[in-house]
C-alpha positions in Angstrom: 7.4 13.7 -1.3 6.3 14.3 -4.9 3.1 13.6 -6.9 1.3 12.2 -3.9 4.0 9.6 -3.1 6.7 9.3 -0.5 10.0 7.6 -1.4 11.0 5.1 1.2 14.4 3.4 1.3 14.7 0.5 3.7 16.9 -2.6 3.8 18.3 -1.8 0.4 14.9 -1.6 -1.3 13.2 1.6 -2.5 9.4 2.0 -2.7 7.0 4.8 -3.7 4.4 4.9 -0.9 1.1 6.5 -1.7 0.0 9.4 0.5 -3.3 8.7 2.2 -5.5 11.1 4.3 -6.4 9.2 7.5 -8.1 12.0 9.3 -9.1 15.7 8.8 -5.7 16.8 9.9 -3.3 13.9 9.0 -1.8 12.3 5.9 0.4 9.2 6.1 2.6 7.4 3.6 0.8 4.1 3.3 3.2 1.2 3.8 1.7 -2.2 2.7 4.1 -5.2 2.6 1.5 -7.8 1.6 2.4 -9.3 -1.7 5.8 -7.6 -1.9 8.1 -10.6 -1.6 11.4 -8.7 -2.1 10.5 -6.2 0.6 9.3 -8.8 3.1 12.5 -10.9 2.6 15.0 -8.0 2.7 13.4 -6.4 5.8 13.2 -9.8 7.6 16.8 -10.4 6.8 17.8 -7.0 8.2 15.6 -7.3 11.3 17.0 -10.7 12.2 20.5 -9.2 12.5 19.2 -6.7 15.1 17.1 -9.1 17.3 18.3 -10.8 20.4 17.8 -14.2 18.7 19.2 -16.2 21.7 16.4 -14.8 23.9 13.4 -15.5 21.5 11.4 -18.7 21.8 8.3 -17.6 19.8 7.2 -14.7 17.6 3.8 -13.0 17.8 2.3 -10.9 15.1 -0.9 -8.9 14.6 -3.3 -9.8 11.8 -2.7 -9.2 8.9 0.0 -7.1 7.3 2.8 -8.4 9.6 2.1 -12.1 8.9 4.5 -12.6 5.9 7.2 -10.6 7.7 6.8 -12.7 10.9 6.8 -15.9 8.9 10.1 -14.9 7.2 11.7 -13.9 10.5 10.5 -17.2 12.2 12.0 -19.2 9.4 15.4 -17.5 9.8 15.3 -17.8 13.6 14.1 -21.4 13.5 11.1 -20.6 15.8 7.3 -20.8 15.5 4.8 -17.9 15.7 1.2 -17.2 16.5 -1.0 -14.5 15.1 -3.2 -12.3 17.2 -6.5 -11.8 15.4 -8.8 -8.8 15.2 -12.0 -10.6 15.8 -13.3 -13.6 17.7 -13.6 -16.6 15.3 -16.1 -19.5 15.9 -13.3 -22.1 16.0 -11.5 -20.3 18.9 -11.3 -22.0 22.3 -11.4 -19.7 25.3 -10.1 -16.6 23.5 -8.4 -13.7 25.3 -9.6 -10.2 24.2 -8.0 -6.8 24.5 -9.3 -3.4 23.3 -7.1 -1.3 21.1 -7.2 1.9 19.1 -5.2 2.6 15.9 -4.9 5.6 13.6 -5.3 3.4 10.5 -8.5 1.6 11.7 -11.8 3.5 12.3 -14.0 2.7 15.2 -13.4 0.2 18.1 -11.0 -2.6 17.5 -10.1 -5.7 19.5 -7.2 -8.0 19.6 -7.9 -11.7 20.1 -5.6 -14.6 21.1 -7.0 -18.0 20.6 -6.8 -20.2 23.7 -4.9 -22.8 21.6 -2.3 -20.2 20.8 -2.2 -19.1 24.4 -1.0 -22.5 25.5 1.8 -22.3 22.9 3.2 -19.0 24.2 2.5 -19.4 27.9 5.8 -19.2 29.8 7.7 -18.4 26.6 10.0 -15.5 25.7 8.3 -13.8 22.8 9.1 -11.1 20.3 6.2 -9.1 18.9 6.5 -8.3 15.2 4.6 -5.7 13.3 5.1 -3.8 10.0 4.7 -0.3 11.3 4.4 1.2 14.7 2.8 4.6 14.9 1.2 5.7 18.2 2.1 2.4 19.9 -1.5 1.7 20.7 -1.6 -1.7 19.1 1.8 -2.6 20.5 0.8 -1.8 24.0 -2.5 -3.7 23.6 -0.8 -6.8 22.3 1.7 -6.6 25.2 -1.1 -6.5 27.7 -2.8 -9.4 26.0 0.4 -11.5 26.0 1.1 -10.7 29.6 -2.4 -12.0 30.5 -1.5 -15.1 28.5 1.6 -15.7 30.6 4.2 -14.8 27.9 7.3 -12.8 28.6 7.7 -10.1 25.9 11.5 -9.8 25.5 11.5 -7.6 22.4 9.4 -5.7 19.9 10.3 -5.3 16.2 8.9 -3.4 13.2 10.1 -2.4 9.8 9.1 1.2 10.4 8.6 3.6 13.3 6.1 6.2 12.1 6.3 9.6 13.7 3.0 9.1 15.4 3.9 9.6 19.0 5.6 6.3 20.1 9.2 7.0 21.1 10.5 3.6 20.0 12.9 3.3 22.9 11.9 -0.4 23.4 11.5 -1.1 19.7 13.9 -2.7 17.1 13.1 -1.0 13.8 14.8 -0.3 10.5 13.7 3.2 9.5 11.6 6.2 10.6 8.6 7.2 8.5 7.3 10.8 8.7 3.7 11.7 9.0 2.2 14.8 7.4 -0.1 17.0 9.4 -2.5 19.1 7.4 
């Protein structure tokens, strides 16, 4: 770490991540894939080599930073995906809702699966994809939501496992990302 940045090397790509204070006692290296085509494509390519592709029928991602990664993985695997949203939208039919807490989002947060998407994943073997897993709160919440929807979560994948408390034993990930207590 130097000059307020952390150097990350993942899937043959190097990025300087800005250091961001997320609470009175914690700083993280902010990892944002949105708009970084090279990073999305290289990490998707690497993750696909580590996934149990023959067991995956659908992918599921959380809004919003994991969407391009999930799309790229889905294209490579030849499967479709659905996106779990963070609010109920007026167009949704019979949405399923699950409460969640995250270190990068202040206040109460919910995860929402549209009833239309529920029908797509019901009875399917799914892989949950995210950009970064830290405490595992979002990952556990989406797993509960998907189980309510009748999906079978066969794997979980992320580019990074942040040192936020989640042990990562059931997670396919490419690199660890340190956190910086104050």
